[in-house]
N, C-alpha and C positions, 0 to 999 in steps of 0.2 A: 340601716334600716330606719324607716318613720313609721310612726303610727298615728292615727287620728282617735277623736274622740270615742267614735263608733266601733273602734279596735280594728280598722282596717290597716292592713301593713302593705308598705311599699319597699321594694329594695332596689338599690342602685348603687352606682359607683360615682364618686366626685373628688377631685382635689381640693376642693373648698365646701365642706358637708353645709357648713352654716350659711353660707352663700346660696348654696342649691335649696336649703330648706325655704329660705327667703323666697326663692323663685317658686317653688310649689305651692306656697302659702298665698302667693300672689297671683294664682293661676297662669304661671309661666312656665311650669314644670311638664311633667308627663302627663298625658291625656288622662290616665287613670286617677290623678289627684286634682284634676280641675273640677271645680264646684263641689268639693266635698269638704267637710269640716276641717280646721286647721290642723296640720300635722306637727308632731315634735320628734326629735331624734331620741329612739329608743335602744340602739346598738350602734357601734361604730368600731371598726377596726383600721388599722393603718398597715399597709403593705409596701414592699420595697419597689414595686412596679406596677404599672397598670394592669399589664398583663396577669399578674398573679391576684390582683385586686378582682379582675373580671372573673378568673377562674373561682374564686370564693363565692362571688355573687351568683353564678351559675350553682355551683354546690349548694349553697342556702337555698335557693329558689325551688330546688328538687324537694326539699325538705318539707314533711307535714309541719301544720302550724302548731302542733305540740312542741315538736323539737325547736321551732323558731322562737317559741315562748321561754323555753328553757335557756336558750342562748340570750334572751332579751334579760332574763333573772340574773344570770351569771353576770352580764354585763352591768346591770344595776348594783349588783352586790361588789363589785370591784374584782371578780376573779377573772381567771385567765380565759378566753374564749377560743383562741387559735389551737389547733391540733397539734400534738406534741412533735410531728416531724417537721413543723415550720419553724 
């Protein structure tokens, strides 16, 4: 998950998050991020497969903003972010 200075969130999946962030900030990423303020990584999880990562992406995208912010806070504090069953 990336966030810009205006608080806009973008959620996606990538095998190389740092490279993907550079793409977004160079206006080579998703249409949503083009022409907006520079983004930074605020949340990151590693999954055993692309399919599992996509499932988690879809799950998080359905959440309300406040729940996403709690996840970001946990990540920035070094707390676990994955549900217990994973």
